[in-house]
C-alpha positions in Angstrom: 103.4 76.2 165.3 102.6 75.3 161.7 104.7 77.0 158.8 103.1 78.4 155.9 103.8 77.5 152.5 106.0 80.0 150.5 104.6 81.1 147.2 106.4 80.7 143.7 108.0 83.7 142.4 108.6 84.0 139.1 112.4 83.6 138.0 114.2 86.4 136.6 115.5 84.6 134.0 112.4 84.3 132.2 112.2 87.3 129.6 108.6 88.2 128.4 107.6 86.9 124.9 108.2 89.0 121.9 104.9 90.5 120.6 104.1 89.9 117.2 104.3 92.6 114.7 105.9 95.4 117.1 109.7 95.9 116.4 111.8 96.3 118.7 113.7 100.0 118.4 117.3 99.7 117.2 120.0 102.0 119.1 120.9 104.9 117.4 124.1 104.9 115.3 127.3 106.2 117.0 127.1 109.8 115.3 123.8 110.6 116.3 124.8 112.2 119.7 127.3 114.5 118.3 125.5 116.1 115.6 122.3 116.4 118.2 124.5 118.1 120.6 126.3 119.8 117.8 123.4 121.1 116.3 122.1 122.7 119.4 126.0 124.5 120.0 126.2 125.8 117.0 122.7 127.3 116.5 123.3 129.0 120.3 127.0 130.3 118.9 125.2 131.3 115.9 122.9 133.7 117.6 125.9 134.7 120.5 127.9 135.8 117.7 125.4 137.8 116.0 124.5 139.7 118.8 127.8 140.3 120.1 129.1 141.4 116.9 125.9 143.7 116.5 124.8 142.2 113.1 127.8 142.5 111.1 128.9 138.4 111.4 128.1 135.6 110.8 126.4 136.7 107.5 125.9 140.0 107.3 123.7 140.0 104.1 121.1 137.9 105.9 120.9 140.8 108.9 118.3 139.6 111.1 117.6 136.5 109.2 120.9 134.9 111.1 118.4 134.7 114.0 116.4 132.4 112.0 119.4 130.2 110.7 120.8 130.2 114.5 117.3 129.0 115.9 116.8 126.5 112.8 119.8 124.8 113.9 119.3 124.6 117.5 115.6 123.4 117.0 116.9 120.6 114.6 119.1 119.4 117.5 116.0 119.8 119.6 114.0 117.8 116.9 116.8 114.8 117.1 116.2 114.6 120.8 112.6 113.3 120.3 114.5 110.0 118.1 117.2 109.5 121.0 117.3 105.8 122.7 
């Protein structure tokens, strides 16, 4: 019985040529991930402290504005996740 011809497979070592005009994304700095998770955690802790202390802490003068500060910190952390590589 005759044998069929084997197909040539592309070599795994050949990398695609870089496209002109498109820069490859650089990895994030070392500090990026701890700051990102830190902002999310600090925002969460800020809100928890506000509710547990019955609006006495973290900053009594802000009153319910403490919730905005907590959510603002957490949202800043979540927005950083969009740039995480």
